[in-house]
C-alpha positions as CSV (number, residue, x, y, z in Angstrom):
1,X,-131.4,-111.3,106.5
2,X,-129.1,-109.6,103.7
3,X,-125.2,-110.5,103.7
4,X,-123.1,-107.7,105.1
5,X,-121.2,-105.5,102.8
6,X,-117.8,-104.7,102.6
7,X,-116.6,-101.1,103.3
8,X,-116.6,-99.1,99.7
9,X,-113.6,-96.3,99.3
10,X,-115.6,-93.0,98.7
11,X,-115.5,-93.4,94.6
12,X,-117.0,-96.5,94.7
13,X,-119.7,-95.6,97.1
14,X,-120.3,-92.6,95.4
15,X,-121.0,-94.5,92.0
16,X,-122.9,-97.1,93.3
17,X,-125.4,-94.4,95.0
18,X,-125.5,-92.4,91.9
19,X,-126.1,-95.5,89.9
20,X,-129.3,-96.8,91.8
21,X,-131.1,-93.4,92.4
22,X,-133.2,-92.4,89.4
23,X,-135.7,-89.5,88.7
24,X,-138.5,-90.0,90.9
25,X,-141.2,-88.7,87.7
26,X,-141.8,-85.2,85.3
27,X,-144.9,-83.2,85.5
28,X,-145.2,-80.0,83.9
29,X,-146.0,-76.8,85.3
30,X,-146.1,-72.8,84.6
31,X,-143.1,-71.4,83.7
32,X,-142.8,-68.2,85.7
33,X,-142.9,-71.3,89.0
34,X,-140.2,-73.3,87.4
35,X,-137.6,-71.3,88.8
36,X,-135.2,-73.8,91.1
37,X,-136.6,-77.0,89.3
38,X,-135.2,-79.5,86.9
39,X,-135.7,-79.7,83.4
40,X,-137.2,-82.5,81.9
41,X,-137.2,-81.8,78.0
42,X,-135.0,-80.0,75.8
43,X,-136.0,-76.1,74.9
44,X,-135.8,-75.2,71.5
45,X,-136.0,-71.7,70.2
46,X,-140.2,-71.4,69.3
47,X,-138.9,-68.8,66.4
48,X,-135.7,-66.8,65.2
49,X,-134.5,-65.0,67.6
50,X,-134.7,-61.9,66.7
51,X,-137.6,-62.3,64.7
52,X,-137.3,-58.6,62.6
53,X,-134.4,-56.7,61.7
54,X,-133.5,-54.8,64.7
55,X,-131.8,-51.3,65.9
56,X,-129.4,-52.0,68.1
57,X,-129.0,-48.6,68.8
58,X,-130.7,-45.3,69.6
59,X,-130.5,-43.6,65.9
60,X,-132.2,-43.3,62.7
61,X,-132.3,-46.1,59.9
62,X,-131.0,-45.2,56.3
63,X,-131.9,-46.2,53.3
64,X,-128.6,-45.6,52.0
65,X,-125.2,-44.3,53.2
66,X,-123.5,-41.8,51.7
67,X,-126.0,-38.9,51.7
68,X,-125.3,-36.2,54.1
69,X,-129.2,-35.4,54.8
70,X,-132.4,-38.0,54.7
71,X,-135.7,-37.3,54.8
72,X,-136.9,-38.7,58.3
73,X,-140.3,-40.4,57.2
74,X,-141.3,-42.7,60.5
75,X,-140.4,-42.7,64.1
76,X,-140.3,-46.3,65.4
77,X,-140.5,-47.6,69.3
78,X,-139.5,-50.9,70.4
79,X,-142.5,-53.7,69.7
80,X,-143.9,-51.2,67.0
81,X,-144.2,-52.3,63.1
82,X,-143.3,-50.0,60.4
83,X,-145.5,-48.5,57.6
84,X,-143.4,-47.5,55.5
85,X,-141.0,-49.1,52.9
86,X,-137.7,-46.5,53.2
87,X,-136.8,-45.1,49.7
88,X,-134.0,-43.0,48.3
89,X,-132.9,-40.8,50.8
90,X,-135.6,-41.5,53.8
91,X,-134.7,-42.2,57.3
92,X,-136.5,-43.1,60.2
93,X,-136.0,-42.6,63.7
94,X,-135.1,-45.9,65.9
95,X,-134.9,-46.6,69.2
96,X,-132.9,-49.5,70.7
97,X,-134.7,-52.4,69.8
98,X,-137.4,-51.1,67.2
99,X,-137.8,-53.2,64.1
100,X,-136.2,-51.0,61.1
101,X,-138.4,-50.5,58.0
102,X,-137.7,-51.9,54.6
103,X,-135.0,-50.7,53.0
104,X,-133.0,-50.1,55.8
105,X,-129.4,-50.8,54.8
106,X,-128.0,-49.2,58.5
107,X,-128.4,-47.3,61.8
108,X,-126.7,-44.4,62.0
109,X,-126.2,-43.2,66.1
110,X,-128.2,-40.6,67.4
111,X,-125.1,-38.7,68.7
112,X,-123.7,-38.4,65.2
113,X,-126.8,-36.9,63.9
114,X,-128.9,-33.6,64.0
115,X,-132.0,-32.6,62.9
116,X,-132.8,-29.0,61.3
117,X,-136.7,-29.1,60.3
118,X,-137.3,-32.7,60.3
119,X,-133.8,-33.2,57.7
120,X,-131.6,-35.8,59.3
121,X,-127.8,-34.4,59.0
122,X,-125.4,-37.1,59.2
123,X,-121.8,-36.4,61.0
124,X,-120.3,-38.7,60.5
125,X,-120.4,-41.7,58.3
126,X,-122.4,-44.8,57.9
127,X,-121.4,-48.4,56.9
128,X,-124.0,-51.3,55.6
129,X,-124.8,-53.3,57.9
130,X,-124.3,-51.1,60.8
131,X,-126.4,-51.1,64.1
132,X,-128.7,-53.9,62.3
133,X,-129.3,-56.6,64.3
134,X,-130.2,-59.7,61.8
135,X,-133.2,-62.0,61.8
136,X,-131.7,-65.2,63.7
137,X,-128.5,-63.6,65.0
138,X,-128.7,-65.0,68.2
139,X,-130.4,-68.0,67.2
140,X,-132.9,-69.9,64.7
141,X,-136.1,-71.6,65.4
142,X,-135.3,-74.8,66.5
143,X,-132.0,-74.3,67.6
144,X,-131.2,-75.4,71.2
145,X,-131.6,-72.9,74.7
146,X,-131.7,-75.4,77.4
147,X,-131.3,-78.6,78.1
148,X,-133.2,-81.7,79.6
149,X,-131.1,-81.8,83.5
150,X,-130.2,-78.5,83.6
151,X,-131.0,-76.5,86.7
152,X,-133.3,-73.6,86.3
153,X,-131.2,-71.0,88.1
154,X,-132.5,-67.0,88.2
155,X,-130.1,-66.7,85.0
156,X,-131.4,-69.5,82.8
157,X,-135.1,-69.5,83.9
158,X,-135.4,-66.3,83.1
159,X,-133.4,-67.5,79.4
160,X,-136.8,-69.7,79.5
161,X,-139.1,-66.8,80.2
162,X,-137.8,-64.7,77.4
163,X,-138.4,-67.6,75.2
164,X,-141.9,-67.0,75.8
165,X,-142.8,-70.6,76.6
166,X,-145.4,-70.3,79.3
167,X,-145.3,-74.0,80.4
168,X,-142.6,-76.4,80.6
169,X,-142.1,-80.1,81.9
170,X,-139.8,-80.5,85.2
171,X,-138.8,-83.6,86.8
172,X,-140.8,-84.3,90.4
173,X,-139.1,-82.8,93.5
174,X,-138.4,-86.4,95.7
175,X,-140.3,-86.6,99.3
176,X,-138.0,-86.4,101.6
177,X,-138.5,-87.6,105.4
178,X,-135.7,-87.1,108.2
179,X,-135.7,-89.6,111.1
180,X,-133.7,-87.9,114.1
181,X,-133.5,-90.8,116.8
182,X,-131.4,-90.5,120.7
183,X,-133.0,-89.9,123.8
184,X,-130.0,-87.4,124.6
185,X,-131.0,-85.0,121.7
186,X,-132.7,-81.7,122.8
187,X,-134.9,-79.2,120.3
188,X,-134.2,-76.1,120.6
189,X,-135.5,-73.9,123.6
190,X,-135.5,-76.4,126.0
191,X,-133.2,-76.7,128.8
192,X,-129.8,-77.7,128.3
193,X,-129.1,-81.4,130.1
194,X,-125.4,-82.5,130.6
195,X,-124.5,-85.0,128.7
196,X,-127.0,-84.0,126.3
197,X,-127.1,-81.8,122.3
198,X,-129.1,-80.3,120.4
199,X,-130.8,-81.2,117.2
200,X,-128.3,-79.1,114.5
201,X,-128.4,-82.4,112.0
202,X,-132.6,-81.5,111.3
203,X,-131.7,-77.9,110.9
204,X,-128.3,-79.1,109.0
205,X,-130.4,-81.4,106.3
206,X,-133.4,-79.4,106.2
207,X,-131.9,-76.1,105.0
208,X,-129.6,-77.8,102.7
209,X,-132.6,-79.7,101.4
210,X,-134.3,-76.7,101.0
211,X,-131.7,-74.7,99.1
212,X,-132.7,-77.5,96.2
213,X,-136.4,-76.4,96.9
214,X,-137.2,-79.8,98.4
215,X,-139.5,-79.4,102.1
216,X,-138.8,-82.7,104.3
217,X,-141.3,-84.6,106.4
218,X,-139.0,-84.3,109.7
219,X,-140.3,-87.0,112.4
220,X,-138.3,-86.8,116.4
221,X,-136.0,-87.1,118.1
222,X,-137.7,-90.3,118.8
223,X,-136.9,-91.9,121.2
224,X,-133.9,-95.3,121.2
225,X,-137.1,-97.6,121.2
226,X,-137.0,-100.7,118.3
227,X,-140.6,-100.4,118.1
228,X,-141.2,-96.9,117.7
229,X,-137.7,-96.3,115.6
230,X,-138.8,-99.4,113.6
231,X,-142.8,-97.5,113.0
232,X,-141.5,-94.4,112.2
233,X,-138.7,-96.4,109.6
234,X,-142.3,-97.9,108.0
235,X,-144.0,-94.6,108.0
236,X,-141.7,-92.8,106.1
237,X,-140.8,-95.3,103.6
238,X,-144.3,-95.2,102.7
239,X,-144.9,-91.8,102.0
240,X,-141.2,-90.9,100.7
241,X,-138.8,-91.5,97.7
242,X,-136.4,-91.1,99.9
243,X,-135.8,-91.3,104.0
244,X,-132.8,-90.4,106.4
245,X,-132.0,-90.8,109.7
246,X,-129.6,-89.4,112.1
247,X,-127.6,-91.4,114.9
248,X,-128.3,-95.2,115.6
249,X,-126.3,-97.1,113.0
250,X,-123.3,-97.8,115.3
251,X,-123.1,-101.1,117.2
252,X,-124.2,-100.1,120.2
253,X,-127.0,-101.5,122.4
254,X,-129.5,-98.7,121.4
255,X,-128.0,-98.5,117.6
256,X,-131.1,-100.5,115.9
257,X,-131.4,-98.7,113.0
258,X,-128.7,-101.6,111.0
259,X,-130.9,-105.1,112.4
260,X,-134.0,-102.8,111.6
261,X,-133.1,-102.7,107.9
262,X,-131.8,-106.2,107.5
263,X,-135.3,-107.3,109.1
264,X,-137.7,-105.3,107.1
265,X,-137.1,-106.4,103.7
266,X,-134.5,-103.7,102.8
267,X,-131.5,-104.7,100.2
268,X,-127.9,-102.7,101.6
269,X,-126.7,-101.0,99.0
270,X,-123.4,-99.4,101.4
271,X,-122.6,-100.5,104.6
272,X,-119.4,-99.4,105.7
273,X,-117.4,-96.8,103.6
274,X,-113.5,-96.4,104.6
275,X,-114.3,-92.3,105.1
276,X,-112.9,-90.0,108.2
277,X,-115.1,-89.0,109.6
278,X,-118.0,-90.0,108.3
279,X,-118.4,-93.5,109.6
280,X,-121.1,-95.3,110.6
281,X,-123.0,-95.2,107.2
282,X,-125.7,-97.1,105.7
283,X,-127.4,-96.7,102.5
284,X,-130.3,-99.6,101.9
285,X,-133.3,-99.9,99.3
286,X,-137.0,-100.9,99.6
287,X,-138.6,-101.0,96.6
288,X,-138.6,-97.2,95.2
289,X,-137.3,-96.0,98.2
290,X,-134.0,-94.9,99.3
291,X,-133.0,-95.3,102.6
292,X,-129.5,-93.4,104.3
293,X,-128.7,-94.4,108.0
294,X,-126.3,-91.6,108.9
295,X,-124.5,-91.0,111.7
296,X,-125.1,-89.1,114.7
297,X,-122.5,-87.1,115.3
298,X,-122.9,-83.1,113.4
299,X,-119.6,-83.6,111.8
300,X,-119.8,-86.5,109.9
301,X,-123.4,-86.2,109.2
302,X,-122.1,-83.4,106.8
303,X,-119.7,-85.1,105.4
304,X,-121.7,-87.9,104.2
305,X,-124.1,-85.5,103.2
306,X,-122.1,-83.3,100.8
307,X,-120.1,-87.0,99.5
308,X,-122.9,-88.6,99.6
309,X,-126.5,-87.8,100.0
310,X,-126.2,-84.7,97.9
311,X,-125.4,-86.3,94.7
312,X,-127.8,-88.9,95.3
313,X,-130.7,-86.1,96.0
314,X,-129.6,-84.2,92.6
315,X,-130.1,-87.6,90.8
316,X,-133.6,-88.1,92.4
317,X,-134.0,-84.7,91.1
318,X,-132.9,-85.5,87.5
319,X,-129.8,-83.2,87.3
320,X,-127.3,-84.0,84.8
321,X,-123.9,-83.0,87.1
322,X,-124.3,-84.7,90.7
323,X,-121.0,-85.1,91.7
324,X,-119.7,-82.5,94.3
325,X,-118.1,-79.3,92.3
326,X,-114.4,-78.7,93.4
327,X,-111.6,-76.0,92.8
328,X,-108.5,-76.0,93.1
329,X,-106.7,-73.9,95.5
330,X,-102.8,-73.4,96.7
331,X,-102.1,-75.6,100.0
332,X,-101.0,-73.5,102.6
333,X,-100.4,-76.2,105.4
334,X,-99.2,-80.3,105.1
335,X,-101.9,-82.3,105.1
336,X,-101.2,-86.0,106.4
337,X,-103.8,-89.2,106.3
338,X,-104.0,-92.7,106.2
339,X,-103.1,-94.8,103.4
340,X,-106.2,-96.8,102.9
341,X,-108.7,-94.2,104.2
342,X,-110.7,-91.4,102.4
343,X,-109.4,-88.6,104.8
344,X,-111.8,-85.7,104.9
345,X,-110.2,-82.6,106.0
346,X,-111.7,-79.4,106.9
347,X,-110.2,-75.9,105.3
348,X,-110.6,-72.0,105.3
349,X,-109.6,-69.7,102.8
350,X,-107.4,-67.0,103.3
351,X,-106.2,-64.1,101.0
352,X,-102.4,-63.6,101.3
353,X,-100.7,-61.0,99.7
354,X,-103.1,-61.5,96.7
355,X,-103.6,-64.9,96.3
356,X,-105.8,-67.6,97.6
357,X,-104.5,-69.9,100.0
358,X,-106.5,-73.3,102.0
359,X,-105.5,-73.4,105.6
360,X,-106.1,-77.3,107.7
361,X,-108.0,-76.0,110.2
362,X,-106.5,-77.0,113.9
363,X,-109.2,-79.2,114.9
364,X,-110.2,-82.7,112.4
365,X,-111.9,-84.8,115.2
366,X,-115.1,-86.2,114.5
367,X,-116.5,-85.4,117.6
368,X,-115.7,-81.6,117.4
369,X,-118.7,-79.3,115.4
370,X,-118.2,-75.5,116.7
371,X,-115.4,-74.8,113.8
372,X,-117.6,-76.1,111.0
373,X,-118.7,-72.3,111.9
374,X,-115.3,-71.2,110.1
375,X,-115.2,-73.6,108.0
376,X,-114.7,-72.8,104.4
377,X,-114.8,-76.6,102.5
378,X,-113.5,-79.9,102.5
379,X,-110.8,-81.6,100.8
380,X,-109.4,-85.1,100.4
381,X,-106.6,-87.3,101.0
382,X,-107.2,-90.5,99.6
383,X,-106.3,-93.9,98.0
384,X,-102.8,-93.7,97.8
385,X,-101.9,-90.3,98.6
386,X,-101.3,-89.9,102.3
387,X,-99.7,-86.7,102.7
388,X,-99.8,-83.3,100.5
389,X,-96.8,-80.6,101.1
390,X,-97.5,-76.8,101.2
391,X,-97.4,-74.8,98.2
392,X,-99.1,-77.9,96.2
393,X,-102.4,-77.3,94.6
394,X,-105.5,-79.1,96.4
395,X,-109.1,-79.4,95.2
396,X,-111.5,-77.8,97.4
397,X,-115.2,-78.9,98.0
398,X,-116.9,-75.4,98.9
399,X,-119.8,-75.4,100.8
400,X,-121.5,-72.5,99.0
401,X,-121.3,-73.8,95.6
402,X,-123.1,-76.9,95.8
403,X,-126.3,-75.7,95.7
């Protein structure tokens, strides 16, 4: 049996978990299928961008500025290569993105010209270099485009596609198992029983992880039976990189998770954390498999997810930036906590007189969950800070910004 580990402050627990988690492997996939995945290699430009001199506008490429009239010798659309080398007094009609012929020194906009009997007549002056994109103007061959550890959002995935690279090395997605425990847990569609609860934690965890492209294997709800829970933990630990349990981690008669971890060869990494809501939490490791024993209360499960579990999952995915994203907002109401504990406070963002302000929700009880329906995010009181006054700035962890 492992020696119990003392309660850790929130930043220390985060550091332990992030430091322990390692990305779970690399695979090569089609770039077209890589949306949402994490790069396992740096991406560099395979050639210069642009790779030819191109027109920035619809207009006419000119051999020399200063003339009033030019002979049009060619018309070029995007993707067409020129057949002529412009000589003195010659021009080529070019569409936006078209390669300009050799000898071109400027492109004049079509609206600044007129064409009479095949002769281009200028209505404005053109300057040397005007409206021509130079070779390598955006990037030269071999220059960096994206970095290993970047997650391919729709924006940077489209950037990757723009390079023309057809296959890419990405981090393998971790396999995650979820174990729901508790005789009191009902599934949606089951008739309500007084004293029972519906299984919201399953849907919260599965839904959040789906935002990262991860599909989960879910067992349960299983009965509060030591043998059943033990065999379920062993099954998921053999199949998954990460196992998450919900419920059964406290010190009650039917809370079997902690003693089972101690007796099943798991090394306990985090035994307790000084966070409210969020207790109890236990994190352990056996071989390459991590285990998160999450509390059954939905509010505590949610808090642990955003501050501990999500950064760990991102690290397993190989993402570079894993800590919760926060932004500063002016506080509308006083906040009070307790020194020596990290208080996680539910906040709603409201725009008042054109300014966004953060309001504390009326209930902060761990046993209350329904007000998360109007909650925009969380803020922390911790360490030596036990109160913040209205009008000061606070850092808000917005739920929507974490994925």
